[in-house]
Each structure stands twice: as C-alpha cells, then as structure tokens.
C-alpha positions as CSV (number, residue, x, y, z in Angstrom):
1,M,-0.7,5.7,-9.0
2,S,1.0,9.1,-8.8
3,G,3.2,10.5,-6.1
4,V,6.8,10.5,-4.8
5,T,8.7,7.9,-2.8
6,L,12.0,8.4,-0.9
7,A,14.6,5.7,-0.5
8,P,15.9,4.6,1.8
9,A,13.0,5.3,4.3
10,T,15.4,5.3,7.2
11,V,19.0,6.5,7.2
12,S,21.8,6.4,9.8
13,V,24.8,8.6,9.3
14,K,27.7,9.7,11.5
15,V,28.5,13.3,12.3
16,G,30.4,14.7,9.3
17,A,29.4,11.8,7.0
18,T,27.0,11.8,4.2
19,A,24.3,9.5,2.8
20,A,22.2,9.8,-0.4
21,L,18.5,9.8,-0.6
22,T,16.7,9.1,-3.9
23,A,13.3,10.5,-4.7
24,T,11.2,8.7,-7.3
25,V,8.3,10.5,-8.9
26,S,5.5,8.5,-10.4
27,P,4.0,8.0,-12.8
28,E,7.0,7.2,-15.0
29,D,5.9,9.6,-17.6
30,A,5.3,12.6,-15.2
31,T,6.2,15.8,-17.0
32,D,8.0,17.4,-14.0
33,K,10.0,15.0,-11.8
34,T,11.7,17.9,-9.9
35,V,11.7,17.6,-6.1
36,S,13.0,19.8,-3.3
37,Y,14.4,18.4,0.0
38,V,14.2,19.9,3.5
39,S,15.4,18.7,6.9
40,S,13.1,19.3,9.8
41,S,16.2,20.0,12.0
42,T,19.2,21.4,10.3
43,E,21.0,21.4,13.6
44,V,21.0,17.5,13.3
45,A,21.4,17.0,9.5
46,T,21.3,19.1,6.4
47,V,20.2,18.0,3.0
48,S,21.4,19.2,-0.4
49,S,19.2,20.0,-3.4
50,N,20.1,16.6,-4.8
51,G,19.2,14.6,-1.7
52,V,22.6,14.2,0.0
53,V,22.2,14.2,3.8
54,T,25.1,15.4,5.9
55,G,25.3,14.6,9.7
56,V,25.8,17.8,11.8
57,S,25.2,16.6,15.4
58,A,23.8,13.6,17.1
59,G,20.1,13.3,17.1
60,S,17.1,12.5,14.8
61,T,15.4,14.5,12.1
62,T,13.1,14.0,9.1
63,V,14.0,14.8,5.6
64,T,11.0,15.5,3.3
65,A,11.0,15.5,-0.4
66,T,8.3,17.6,-2.1
67,T,7.3,17.5,-5.7
68,H,7.8,20.8,-7.7
69,D,4.0,21.4,-7.8
70,G,3.9,20.9,-4.0
71,N,1.1,18.3,-4.2
72,K,3.1,15.1,-3.1
73,T,5.6,14.5,-0.4
74,A,7.6,11.6,1.0
75,A,9.7,11.5,4.2
76,A,12.8,9.6,5.5
77,S,13.8,9.3,9.1
78,V,17.4,10.3,9.7
79,T,19.5,9.4,12.7
80,V,22.9,11.0,13.3
81,T,25.4,9.3,15.6
82,E,28.7,10.5,17.0
83,E,31.8,9.3,15.1
C-alpha cells in the first residue's frame, strides 16, 4: 500500500498554542517522503512546513498533507479554542 497518513487525525489546540502533526509516507522505501502542509483556514490555524499547527482564533479548520509528487493526501481536523 502506498500513500500518506497524518497523525493525529484530530487535534485540539488553544489560541496561541501549538500542536505537532506527523505525516507518514508509505511504502517505507519510498524515494521521496517529502510532504507539504496547508491549512484550509489560516484565520483559525496556521501550519508550518514541518507540521506544527498554531492556533490563531477559535474555530475549526482542516490541515492537509500532500506528498511532493502531489498524488497522495491526508487530512487532520483541527479545532482551536479560546485560552
């Protein structure tokens, strides 16, 4: 099986706090395990190039990890709560 998974699948973070997402590319011997991350709503949460989510304002968003070749994606639900 080939693809990418994102863990944890659901994340809850407070405004101003961070949480780490981990993307796992399979198969284990894949030549390019690079992924990029994007938040569907950067007003709610941003995500760094290494999968660290930062809460910006209360709400919900989805963070998607996409393999470098663009063929596989995985998503995590992110909920941001007030401090």
